[in-house]
Legacy VTK file of the C-alpha trace (Angstrom):
# vtk DataFile Version 3.0
C-alpha trace
ASCII
DATASET POLYDATA
POINTS 384 float
58.072 170.061 49.618
60.221 172.483 47.649
62.130 173.279 50.845
62.817 169.565 51.422
63.959 169.105 47.807
66.316 172.032 48.189
67.664 170.620 51.494
68.341 167.196 50.001
69.917 168.760 46.921
72.222 170.690 49.257
73.186 167.468 51.064
73.963 165.733 47.746
76.168 168.638 46.717
77.950 168.672 50.079
78.697 164.964 49.625
80.020 165.584 46.105
77.167 163.722 44.439
76.228 165.038 41.000
72.555 164.056 41.255
69.223 165.773 40.723
66.575 165.433 43.437
62.895 164.665 42.820
59.946 164.044 45.128
60.564 160.246 45.209
64.064 160.780 46.497
62.714 162.904 49.313
60.207 160.228 50.469
62.842 157.464 50.280
65.392 159.536 52.076
62.844 160.304 54.789
62.575 156.576 55.616
66.338 156.261 55.714
66.642 159.275 57.986
64.012 157.810 60.311
65.972 154.571 60.586
69.174 156.516 61.205
67.449 158.480 63.961
66.254 155.298 65.692
69.753 153.815 65.444
71.287 156.961 66.924
68.861 156.859 69.848
69.737 153.177 70.513
73.430 153.965 70.298
73.051 156.806 72.799
71.174 154.563 75.235
73.865 151.899 74.944
76.612 154.480 75.477
74.862 155.884 78.541
74.542 152.369 79.995
78.229 151.680 79.372
79.138 154.918 81.165
77.035 153.848 84.154
78.716 150.415 84.183
82.168 151.953 83.950
81.372 154.214 86.868
80.081 151.239 88.845
83.243 149.269 88.137
85.398 152.182 89.204
83.792 152.277 92.655
86.067 150.401 95.102
84.430 147.210 96.359
85.314 145.997 99.798
86.451 142.379 99.493
85.991 140.255 102.562
88.730 137.644 102.854
87.619 134.114 103.616
88.052 133.518 107.327
89.615 130.190 108.204
88.285 128.937 111.497
91.116 127.494 113.631
90.816 123.773 114.237
90.736 124.369 117.981
87.458 126.242 117.498
86.099 123.523 115.200
86.993 120.923 117.797
85.403 122.897 120.605
82.198 123.185 118.614
82.352 119.522 117.637
82.733 118.352 121.219
79.899 120.541 122.492
77.545 117.579 122.941
80.080 115.642 125.010
80.880 118.764 126.984
77.310 119.822 127.770
75.995 116.279 128.193
78.632 115.092 130.642
81.559 117.239 131.717
79.774 120.535 132.285
77.072 118.716 134.255
79.692 117.055 136.433
81.257 120.412 137.226
77.871 121.937 138.005
76.916 119.093 140.343
80.118 119.198 142.347
80.249 122.978 142.561
76.659 123.285 143.765
76.384 120.335 146.149
78.269 118.860 149.064
80.241 115.739 148.246
78.102 112.959 149.740
76.990 109.467 148.699
74.187 110.781 146.501
76.539 113.153 144.705
79.059 110.367 144.114
76.364 108.098 142.676
75.234 110.871 140.330
78.838 111.450 139.318
79.362 107.747 138.661
76.276 107.591 136.450
77.446 110.530 134.352
80.926 109.074 133.933
79.578 105.776 132.670
77.405 107.731 130.274
80.528 109.426 128.968
81.936 106.011 127.994
85.303 106.646 129.589
85.274 103.044 130.812
84.679 101.517 134.250
88.329 101.472 135.288
88.886 105.156 134.547
85.508 106.078 136.052
86.299 104.265 139.323
89.735 105.871 139.536
88.241 109.303 138.981
85.519 108.821 141.598
88.052 107.680 144.224
90.315 110.639 143.437
87.399 113.076 143.648
86.396 111.626 147.005
89.915 111.888 148.380
90.603 115.321 146.914
87.374 117.139 147.692
85.865 115.432 150.718
84.487 118.017 153.166
85.533 120.836 150.824
83.670 123.418 148.793
84.477 123.100 145.083
84.238 125.835 142.490
83.860 125.066 138.802
87.255 126.410 137.748
89.056 124.366 140.366
87.224 121.225 139.345
87.966 121.749 135.633
91.664 121.980 136.453
91.376 118.818 138.491
89.645 116.958 135.633
92.116 118.256 133.061
95.158 117.029 134.976
93.532 113.710 135.853
92.634 112.908 132.231
95.960 114.244 130.993
97.809 111.888 133.350
95.945 108.917 131.849
96.824 109.750 128.248
99.945 111.922 128.015
102.546 109.157 128.276
100.851 107.089 125.588
100.298 110.062 123.271
104.011 110.816 123.323
104.576 107.644 121.261
102.944 108.999 118.083
105.060 108.718 114.921
105.151 112.279 113.571
105.818 110.961 110.037
102.102 110.229 109.929
101.247 113.896 109.606
104.446 115.807 108.947
106.303 115.042 105.710
109.996 115.856 105.800
111.433 116.032 102.247
114.950 116.364 103.627
114.624 113.035 105.408
113.425 111.148 102.354
113.738 107.397 102.725
111.898 104.263 101.663
108.141 104.276 101.151
106.173 104.478 104.394
103.230 102.067 104.331
100.071 103.003 106.223
97.310 100.405 106.485
93.937 101.864 107.503
91.246 99.594 108.943
87.799 99.982 110.483
84.187 98.888 110.197
81.859 100.167 107.497
80.474 103.602 108.251
83.291 104.751 110.523
84.533 107.227 107.900
87.572 105.235 106.830
87.539 106.004 103.096
86.906 109.726 103.635
89.661 109.854 106.247
92.143 108.280 103.829
91.203 110.869 101.206
91.810 113.685 103.678
95.108 112.173 104.828
96.329 111.805 101.223
95.365 115.432 100.568
97.217 116.727 103.618
100.393 114.842 102.723
100.409 115.821 99.033
99.894 119.450 100.057
103.145 119.151 101.988
104.904 117.956 98.831
104.790 114.215 99.459
104.274 111.693 96.671
101.384 109.424 97.658
100.013 106.169 96.232
96.657 104.943 97.529
95.522 101.334 97.271
91.748 100.809 97.021
91.661 97.400 98.686
87.970 97.537 99.599
87.070 95.662 96.425
83.633 94.671 97.696
82.168 98.179 97.560
82.438 99.887 94.179
80.993 103.104 95.617
83.812 103.294 98.168
86.412 102.885 95.429
84.774 105.591 93.309
84.671 107.899 96.311
88.350 107.301 96.976
89.156 107.970 93.315
87.553 111.422 93.573
89.632 112.223 96.656
92.847 111.053 94.964
92.147 113.052 91.815
91.675 116.188 93.891
94.794 115.518 95.954
97.019 114.631 93.015
97.687 111.180 94.453
97.898 108.017 92.362
95.402 105.275 93.064
95.528 101.556 92.349
92.151 99.902 91.860
91.004 96.542 90.579
87.808 94.946 89.379
85.006 94.597 91.905
85.449 91.459 93.987
89.186 91.171 93.332
91.506 89.778 95.978
92.095 92.647 98.485
95.570 91.428 99.449
96.530 91.385 95.756
95.513 95.028 95.384
97.575 95.921 98.441
100.601 94.103 97.013
100.241 95.851 93.646
99.838 99.245 95.333
103.007 98.872 97.368
104.917 97.609 94.344
103.907 100.708 92.355
104.759 102.993 95.268
108.218 101.462 95.637
108.903 101.536 91.890
107.942 105.221 91.723
109.783 106.047 94.966
106.608 107.362 96.553
106.869 108.742 100.056
103.669 107.113 101.282
101.533 104.140 100.339
98.138 104.347 102.052
95.982 101.229 101.901
92.234 101.335 102.289
90.732 98.035 103.430
87.312 96.454 103.459
85.062 97.546 106.316
85.468 94.320 108.190
83.038 93.507 110.946
85.222 92.764 113.943
82.839 89.961 115.009
83.511 87.954 111.828
86.629 85.871 112.343
87.142 84.931 108.706
87.011 88.559 107.629
89.537 89.573 110.265
91.758 86.774 109.026
91.558 88.281 105.531
92.877 91.557 106.929
95.735 89.708 108.589
96.520 88.046 105.272
96.548 91.436 103.524
99.003 92.696 106.102
101.320 89.709 105.762
101.377 89.853 101.946
103.003 93.277 102.130
106.039 91.748 103.852
106.978 89.985 100.617
107.989 93.413 99.307
109.092 95.017 102.563
109.484 92.888 105.655
108.855 95.953 107.857
105.535 96.828 106.201
103.047 98.070 107.109
104.840 100.649 109.194
101.618 101.941 110.687
98.274 100.175 111.113
95.619 102.717 112.030
92.077 102.047 113.199
89.345 104.551 112.318
86.744 104.741 115.082
83.377 106.465 114.929
82.941 108.420 118.175
79.187 107.811 118.054
79.688 104.119 118.820
80.791 104.805 122.402
81.583 101.616 124.334
81.299 99.550 121.153
84.352 101.439 119.950
86.316 99.827 122.767
85.334 96.359 121.632
86.224 97.173 118.033
89.617 98.483 119.093
90.328 95.402 121.194
89.496 92.971 118.362
91.404 94.847 115.684
94.379 95.270 117.986
94.428 91.556 118.831
94.514 90.633 115.129
96.622 93.417 113.625
98.674 95.015 116.434
97.484 98.574 115.925
99.846 101.534 116.069
97.330 104.350 116.274
93.718 105.489 116.266
91.793 108.045 114.245
88.690 109.307 116.047
86.010 110.561 113.633
82.556 112.179 113.792
83.181 113.828 117.132
80.792 116.574 116.051
77.811 114.210 116.131
78.394 112.384 119.389
78.075 112.863 123.127
80.409 109.890 123.642
83.743 111.315 122.508
85.038 110.575 126.006
85.520 106.978 124.857
88.890 108.144 123.520
90.203 108.301 127.091
89.244 104.698 127.827
90.622 103.269 124.572
93.968 105.014 124.874
94.400 103.945 128.478
93.170 100.367 128.000
95.168 99.479 124.881
98.129 101.850 125.195
97.485 103.057 121.647
97.717 106.790 120.878
95.213 108.825 118.897
96.868 110.230 115.777
94.075 112.253 114.182
90.668 113.547 115.252
87.834 114.541 112.921
84.853 116.853 113.396
83.360 117.216 109.900
83.480 116.452 106.180
86.075 118.949 104.914
89.814 118.345 104.720
90.320 121.011 107.391
87.987 119.102 109.721
90.587 116.359 110.210
93.650 117.390 112.152
96.441 116.094 114.322
95.277 115.018 117.771
96.754 117.289 120.443
95.878 116.125 123.933
95.792 119.560 125.570
93.611 120.903 122.763
91.224 117.948 123.072
90.905 118.191 126.867
90.347 121.949 126.838
87.661 121.567 124.170
86.051 118.743 126.133
86.018 120.685 129.410
85.539 124.196 127.959
88.693 125.330 129.700
91.948 127.063 128.888
94.488 125.133 130.886
98.087 124.391 129.987
99.777 121.092 130.973
102.079 122.995 133.336
99.298 124.687 135.320
LINES 1 385
384 0 1 2 3 4 5 6 7 8 9 10 11 12 13 14 15 16 17 18 19 20 21 22 23 24 25 26 27 28 29 30 31 32 33 34 35 36 37 38 39 40 41 42 43 44 45 46 47 48 49 50 51 52 53 54 55 56 57 58 59 60 61 62 63 64 65 66 67 68 69 70 71 72 73 74 75 76 77 78 79 80 81 82 83 84 85 86 87 88 89 90 91 92 93 94 95 96 97 98 99 100 101 102 103 104 105 106 107 108 109 110 111 112 113 114 115 116 117 118 119 120 121 122 123 124 125 126 127 128 129 130 131 132 133 134 135 136 137 138 139 140 141 142 143 144 145 146 147 148 149 150 151 152 153 154 155 156 157 158 159 160 161 162 163 164 165 166 167 168 169 170 171 172 173 174 175 176 177 178 179 180 181 182 183 184 185 186 187 188 189 190 191 192 193 194 195 196 197 198 199 200 201 202 203 204 205 206 207 208 209 210 211 212 213 214 215 216 217 218 219 220 221 222 223 224 225 226 227 228 229 230 231 232 233 234 235 236 237 238 239 240 241 242 243 244 245 246 247 248 249 250 251 252 253 254 255 256 257 258 259 260 261 262 263 264 265 266 267 268 269 270 271 272 273 274 275 276 277 278 279 280 281 282 283 284 285 286 287 288 289 290 291 292 293 294 295 296 297 298 299 300 301 302 303 304 305 306 307 308 309 310 311 312 313 314 315 316 317 318 319 320 321 322 323 324 325 326 327 328 329 330 331 332 333 334 335 336 337 338 339 340 341 342 343 344 345 346 347 348 349 350 351 352 353 354 355 356 357 358 359 360 361 362 363 364 365 366 367 368 369 370 371 372 373 374 375 376 377 378 379 380 381 382 383
């Protein structure tokens, strides 16, 4: 004890404290020293951990950049069901069998299953018979034959696409371009409009979207989310409001604000209901009170899954609204994406966009050579 008293007295003196030490001071100081010791141990542990963390942070970490899959690859994957279900089977049949009546019947059955339409199917069968009768056919040769046949049915029509639909040119700024988008419920119309607005605003265009499907509040809310993300303005009205009135108000706002595009969503009209189709016609005509050339483009969104029914939809909408273009969606979930060939050829209406998924990147400009090569799993250029 005396040694401890002497030690504490020495510490007091070293600190310049003019105090006398007794046994009570020693016991009290012992508790304090114990606490200090625990604190020092905790501090050391914390310091050691910080050193370890600093060393960890200093180790270079390999950062893997996000890989953007080209749309051509997305499209090829999306069309895999059409390709494997129809076109690959056709090539396999013709390259493994002699061209006889049984082979032609099998070919005809597959072509009808592809929904390319009876006229196109008959033309293709006759051309196959004339081209390959009494000949051996290899798969590569037949793919080239199919590519050029289908290309010949669509290329002239596809050349009529208005590039303003997907390529904004700020230098050529002019009056607001009005795009009216129609289609039945479930075709992906509202989502497609959101993607289109996003693509155009990303190019620097000023876009106003009119939510004219006033009968489905959920569709309007969905469109609002897309517009907020894209930085596009949206005009909406109370549920059940007059759709043509919303379209008129949207175009008026777009013109007042000198917007580059005014995109109008419409109710998912069933093409079999005459009064509903008439409402769409009314909505289209109301726009002419503000611009007698509007709408400049009337686009029909078609779900590829619907196959031959898509042809009937296109015919009815075209008869009522004089369509300018088609947007083919959901090609990733269908084995009937070949219906695009029949619709383009039958109505002389080009495909503007094609979609294979939910993301913005999954909707892209329709390029005929890209589509045919994805459909046939080939790598053929139009000049080959």
